[in-house]
C-alpha positions, -999 to 999 in steps of 0.1 A, spaced: -624 130 103 -637 160 88 -617 188 108 -650 203 122 -653 219 156 -675 206 179 -704 225 190 -701 249 157 -729 277 156 -743 290 128 -727 281 95 -695 300 80 -693 314 42 -667 289 41 -688 264 50 -718 274 26 -692 283 -6 -666 256 2 -680 227 14 -664 229 46 -652 254 76 -610 263 85 -596 237 98 -558 238 81 -527 257 83 -508 262 54 -482 238 58 -513 213 65 -526 221 31 -492 214 15 -486 183 36 -522 169 27 -523 175 -11 -482 162 -17 -466 196 -23 -437 215 -14 -443 247 11 -426 269 -6 -448 262 -41 -481 260 -22 -475 293 -12 -463 307 -42 -499 294 -60 -517 310 -34 -501 347 -37 -505 344 -75 -542 335 -71 -544 366 -51 -555 356 -21 -540 375 12 -513 367 30 -520 344 64 -494 332 91 -483 301 91 -501 287 119 -530 301 112 -562 276 104 -580 294 76 -581 267 47 -604 242 41 -603 208 24 -611 226 -12 -580 244 -7 -562 206 -8 -582 195 -32 -576 226 -55 -538 223 -50 -539 180 -58 -559 189 -90 -532 214 -102 -506 181 -92 -525 161 -117 -522 190 -145 -487 185 -140 -486 147 -139 -507 148 -172 -476 171 -186 -501 196 -195 -485 221 -177 -454 227 -160 -448 239 -125 -438 272 -137 -470 276 -160 -491 265 -128 -480 300 -108 -490 314 -143 -522 300 -151 -530 309 -109 -522 344 -115 -545 346 -146 -573 328 -130 -570 348 -98 -573 381 -119 -605 373 -140 -621 353 -111 -620 383 -81 -633 407 -109 -663 378 -113 -669 372 -77 -670 408 -69 -695 414 -96 -718 387 -84 -713 401 -48 -724 433 -59 -756 416 -75 -760 400 -42 -759 434 -27 -784 452 -50 -809 424 -42 -805 429 -3 -812 467 -13 -840 465 -37 -859 443 -12 -888 459 3 -886 440 38 -862 448 63 -824 437 53 -819 399 56 -806 387 85 -768 367 83 -781 331 81 -809 344 56 -785 358 33 -762 325 38 -790 305 27 -801 324 0 -764 319 -13 -763 284 -5 -794 281 -28 -785 303 -59 -746 284 -60 -758 254 -79 -775 282 -108 -745 305 -111 -721 276 -109 -744 260 -137 -740 293 -157 -708 293 -153 -699 263 -163 -721 270 -197 -704 298 -207 -668 284 -200 -674 258 -220 -690 277 -253 -662 298 -254 -640 268 -251 -662 253 -280 -648 284 -298 -613 285 -291 -609 252 -294 -628 254 -331 -596 280 -337 -570 257 -328 -584 227 -345 -590 247 -380 -558 268 -377 -528 263 -398 -495 252 -378 -476 275 -395 -501 305 -388 -488 306 -352 -457 304 -333 -453 291 -297 -433 315 -272 -434 290 -245 -456 281 -213 -490 286 -228 -482 320 -249 -482 318 -292 -477 345 -317 -497 348 -339 -507 381 -372 -535 391 -362 -556 432 -357 -555 451 -325 -584 474 -316 -584 498 -286 -618 519 -283 -623 548 -258 -649 573 -249 -638 610 -257 -642 635 -230 -646 607 -201 -622 622 -171 -647 656 -179 -679 636 -179 -670 616 -144 -670 652 -133 -707 659 -143 -722 627 -135 -737 615 -103 -725 575 -95 -755 561 -110 -752 581 -142 -722 573 -146 -725 536 -141 -753 537 -167 -727 549 -191 -699 526 -188 -728 498 -188 -740 516 -218 -705 516 -237 -698 479 -225 -729 465 -240 -724 485 -274 -686 473 -280 -692 438 -269 -721 436 -291 -701 454 -318 -671 433 -314 -690 400 -316 -711 411 -346 -681 418 -364 -660 384 -352 -638 399 -330 -633 393 -295 -632 416 -262 -599 411 -241 -604 434 -218 -624 468 -209 -602 489 -184 -629 519 -173 -640 543 -204 -615 517 -230 -621 482 -246 -593 462 -263 -605 436 -291 -589 416 -314 -599 400 -346 -584 379 -370 -586 399 -399 -578 435 -411 -613 441 -424 -629 425 -395 -611 450 -373 -619 476 -396 -655 470 -399 -658 469 -360 -641 500 -357 -664 519 -380 -695 505 -369 -683 515 -332 -681 553 -344 -714 552 -358 -735 534 -333 -721 558 -305 -725 587 -325 -764 576 -333 -768 570 -296 -778 602 -276 -769 586 -243 -733 579 -250 -705 599 -259 -684 601 -290 -656 572 -295 -623 568 -311 -599 541 -324 -566 530 -332 -562 498 -348 -533 479 -356 -519 449 -373 -488 430 -368 -474 399 -344 -498 396 -316 -483 375 -283 -513 360 -270 -509 345 -230 -533 336 -207 -567 353 -223 -542 389 -228 -525 398 -254 -488 418 -261 -465 433 -288 -457 465 -307 -492 459 -325 -514 463 -290 -489 491 -281 -491 512 -316 -525 504 -313 -528 522 -279 -512 554 -290 -530 555 -321 -564 562 -302 -546 587 -280 -541 611 -313 -571 601 -328 -600 626 -332 -631 622 -318 -651 601 -343 -625 589 -361 -604 559 -366 -566 555 -372 -547 525 -384 -510 518 -386 -495 516 -421 -495 474 -417 -532 476 -411 -538 498 -442 -518 479 -466 -539 447 -456 -571 465 -466 -555 478 -498 -576 466 -527 -604 460 -505 -638 474 -515 -656 499 -490 -630 519 -473 -610 547 -482 -573 555 -468 -560 585 -461 -524 586 -449 -517 619 -421 -486 637 -410 -461 613 -389 -468 616 -351 -441 614 -322 -456 591 -293 -445 578 -269 -420 545 -276 -425 558 -311 -408 590 -328 -423 587 -362 -456 573 -361 -475 569 -392 -513 571 -389 -534 560 -415 -570 575 -416 -594 553 -423 -633 560 -435 -662 543 -450 -657 546 -486 -683 543 -515 -697 509 -521 -690 492 -557 -712 499 -580 
């Protein structure tokens, strides 16, 4: 029994992308996967999918298998029932953005064609043909990132970090925020295509500089990028290089950067903690084309050639009544 209705018409999106049509209700899926109904609902919501009626047949065999996979990970002891929901939320958040971008790419392909837009069946056939290539590329990128992160896990000392539960860990790291100066004003003066061009250029520049500086981009939010580094020196180099690249690029506005060093909680691909908050506050008070750091990061750079540090007057920002910024600049190379 495969659940396919008799006399089915043209293939549905589910049949093309998930390998089967909509045949199961939420209770059917939970029962077939051997999972409590309430837990199946919780996971579905955590993945970010829209709510559905209990008696609506909108689920496929792929939904059943996904719940079974979660059960196998729990049985293996890799995750708990609680962290399963957290993992589902993280996966849903990141992969929904990826899917949105891929659909936009497909839309661009349709609009670029010289022929009339393809019909529904032709579009589904095109999606089915490209799906294996997209999956192959995604699997490669994921595995390469997994290799990099697993390498850190296998080489770092156990005492360097502390477990915080449910996939979270605490480590001393450097955190940086960089944003474009005058972004709000710029959005009023550019049309959609021009604004997208600036954002693409900003993301490409920040991505390149962070990677070259041995850092990691955590996320990009509009005109702002959040990154982390293992060392204060790496973060300082990235912050100063971002300033230099933006100043040298006539198609980019100036940027400003805030850096902080301290305990950072890493959890499901995101970062939290006082150092993250302080870096954000420093960015907000930094002048165009400048890099501000907190006193902890300045202390890490003390005695490191190539940088100069100038303490500034304390400032009052949200959450910190007397935050002490330190202005970071390139120093003269040692003779």
